[in-house]
N, C-alpha and C positions, 0 to 999 in steps of 0.2 A: 504492499500500500503505499503511494507516493505522499508528501508531505501534504501537498496539498489536499487532497482526499482524507487523510487522518486529523485534516484542522477543519474538514464539512461541518458544520451546524449538526448535520443529523450525530456525527460521529462525536463529536464532543457531547454533545448532548446525552449519548449512553452513557460517556465515563462518568459525566458529573452525577448520573444516575444512578450510579452503582450503591446498592445498600449498606447504610452504616454498619449493620451487623456484618459483613466482610472483614471491616477494618478491626471491630470489636471481638471478631475473631480470631486475628491476628496476633491483638493484643492479649486475648486468652491464652494462646500458644505460647506467647513469650512467659507468662507469670506459672505456667504450669510447668514450663523447663526450668524456672527458678526453682520452684519443689524439690529440684536434684543437683543445687548449687549450694555450696555452703558458702557463710559468709567469710570466711578464711580463706576458700578461695577464690571469691570475687576479689581481694585483696590485688591480687595478682596482676587483674583486669582492669583495676582502677591505677595500679599503680603505671600502668603502661600506656594507658588513655590521658593520663597525668601529669605523665614524666616524670614521677616520683625519683628524687635524687633515692640513694640504696638506704640511707641512713630514716629517712622519713618514712619510706617503704617498709623498714623493720617497726617502725613504731605504730603503723597501723594493724601491720601482722600481729606485736602484743594484746592490742587492743581486740583484736578480734578473738586470739586466744584466750585473754581473761575471761570475756564475755560466755564463751563455750565452757572454761572450766566453772564459770558460776552455774550457767543453765545445767550443768552434769550430761552433758551431750553436744555434738554438734548444735551450732546455731544456720537453720537455712535461712535464704534472703526472704522466701516466705513467711518466716515464723516474726518478722521484726514488726513489731506495732509498738506503741506507745508506753504498754504497762510493761511488756518486756525491758525495754531501754531503762523506762524511769525506774523501776524495781533492780536492775544491776547497776546504774549510777548511784541512788540511795545506800545498796550495799556495800559498794565502792569506797564511796565517801567514809561510810561508817567502820570502813578499815582503819583510818587514820590519814590514809591518802591527803597531804595539801591540799584545797580547794581548785588552787593552779590546774596541777597535775588531774584531779576530776573535770576539768573544763575544758582540759585539752582533750581527754577520753571523750568526750561527749562532744567535740565537735569533730573528733577523726570519725566517731559513730554517722554521727548524724550526714558527714560528707558521703559515707559509703552508702549512707539508703536514701539518699536523694540520688546520686548517681546510678543505682541501680532501680530507682523508680521511674528517672528519666529516661531509661532504655525498657522502660515497662516488665522489668524484671519483677517488682514487687508493687506494693501499693504506697503511695506517697506521705511522710510522716506528717503530722498536723502539730499545731502548737501546745498540745499537752503534754509535751516531752518535758521532763524534770529540767531545769534548769542548775547552774551551778554558777552559784555566787562567790567573788573572790574579794576577799577586802584587800583593798588597796595598802600596801607596803612601801616601805623608801624604799629608793635602790638603793646600793651599795656599790662603792668601786674604788679600786685602788686611785691614788692621787697620783702629778707627778711625781712627789719624793718617795712615794714608796715603789713607784715604777722605776725609777733609778737604784734604789735598795736591789731592787728583782733582777737589774743590770748586772750590780758588782757581785750577787751569788750567784749567778750563772756564770760569771767568769770564771770561778774557781773551781767549777765542776771535773769531773775526770771520767774518763771512758768516751765511747762511741754509741751513738743510738742506733747505731745499724747501716747508717745509708753512706759510711764513709767518711762523714765530718764529725769531728770533735764536737761529743755535747757540749762541751761549753762555748763553743762556736756556733753551733744548731741555735741553740736556747737565745744566745745574745741576738742574734739575728733574726729570728723569730719574731722576740718579744719587742724588736724594733718597728717590724713591719706591721706587726700587729698594732701595735700603738697610733706610728703613723697614719694606717689605711684604716683603722677601724672594722677592718673585713670578719666576718666569722670564721672560726677555726675550720670550715669545711673547706670554704672559699680560699681560705689561707692557703692551705697546704696543695690546694691544686692550683695555685697562681705559678702560670707557666713564665718566662722569663719572655717570652714574646707580647706579654700583657704590659709591657712595660716601655713606654714612651717616653725617653728620656728620664726622669724623676716621678711621670705620673704613671700611677695604676688605673687602668681603665679594663673592667671586667663585667659580666653580668652576674649578679648573684643566684647561684644555686637552687635558694629557697623562694626567691621573689621573682625571679626573671629579670628584676629590674637592673640599670647600669648602673652601676657606681665609680666615682672617678675621685679620687686621693693622690696626694703628691708626697712624697717620701723623701724626709729631711737629708741635708746633707753629709751627715753622721751616717746613719742608714746605708745611703747611694754608697759611701767609703767603704761602710762592711762588707755589701754586696758583691761592689766590685773585688773587693780582694778576696771572697770567698767563691766566686766565680771563675776567678782568675786560678786557686789553687782546686779547686773540685767542680770540674765544668759539669754542667747537667743544666735540664728542662725546666727544672722547677724549681721557684727561689728558694722556698724551705719543704722539701719533700719530707712525709713522714711516712715510711714502710711498716711500721707495729701496729698495733690495735689502739685504738680509742681509749679503752682503759687502761693500757700501759700508759700512755700519753698524760691521761687526768692522774694517773699514782705519781707520775715522774714530777707534775707540774705539784701535784702537795707538797713533795720531799723540798724543792725548789722553794717553796713560800715559805716553808716553815725554818728552811738555813735562811733566808733574806729574814726572816723576823720580822713580816708584817702580818697586817689581820688575816686571816684564812679567809679565801675565795677561790673561785675558778676561773678559768682561761677569758671565762665571760666579763669578769670585772674589769680585763683589758679594753674590750669594746667599749662596755660603760665609759670607762676615764679616760677614755681619746674623744668618745663625744661629749662628755660633763667639761672638760678642757676647752674643745671647740666654744662650748656655749660662753663658758667664762670667758673667752677672748673677744666672744662678738653677742651679746645675751639678747635673747629675744627677735632674734632675724630668722631663725629657721635654719642657720646654717649648721646647727648637731644633726638635724632630720637629712640635710642635703649629704654630709660627711657620711653618714650610714646608709645612703641609695634608697631613703624613704619617701615613699610618695608627698607630690609638693600638696603642702596644706595638713597632710599627717600628725599627729599628736602622739604618736606612737612614742616617739624618744624622748618625750616629755615625762610620757607616763610609767615605760618602762625601762628606761636606760639612763637618763640624768640623775644624777644624785645631788638632790636640794642642799643637805649637809656638806658639801663639797663645796657646791657653788656659795655657798654665804659665806663661805671664810674668803670669798675672794671680793665677791658683790655685796656692799650692807644692804642690809633689810631697812628698809622704809618703814617708820613707824609712827604712827600719830603722834602730835607734840602732847609732851607729857601735864598731865592737870595740875592745876598749883592751886587751886582752892581750897583753902583748910590746911595748906602744908604749914 
């Protein structure tokens, strides 16, 4: 049949007049297929279609595995409903997990549920799913002085992390790059030398896909140039061991430095906080972290009010004098 014949009014009328039951039948077939698909198996589908990085993929798998363990059997896509999800979140919170962790699990589970519903693999969720309220807590970070202490402690390290570079040299460079760039740990260890344009770092963040641009300081560039000369490589700060090994080494380094206990994330927070101290209220910290224009994520989740207050005076109302 030619295009003219296909577009004839009579033919078009027949196509439009197809019964709605045919479409509803296709949806029903998809839903029946979901009865044989486990939630934990759908995670692999979701991870592929949404291009999740390996670490995020694993977090989604953990969420599916934990709701399976709670239910005492594999949870199928067709099993998803408000009572099931709300009940699991209630009991998960009762186990003593932090509210932020409960909210993260809820977000992941709801994302899987909505994506499956969009593919007609199950009924969509409603607004009756239990919410997880997270009380605001002041963010903590390392100050410039503490990071300098961390650098001095790193230079006293011995042995090699396994990539050929001395551990002292690796941590010295990694701390400098983390402070200057504000990159997340995953993005930092994936940072290639070809992503450097002189002293400027420009990459797409793996978590948000948003671009981030930062400038490395002169001292960091000097350390990097010398390191690349001695140990030619394709990545700026490659790490071949596990994330758990890295975290353990960071804890020991922090203890040796004698600074407040914290995680590698405190470098990213401290980097953003230091930018805010230099240019307060201009959104430069959010830009430094690669957040969307107008986003308040940096203000809420990264900047340390206590550290900022040490450098920027807090404006208070004038003192009352009557009766003094």
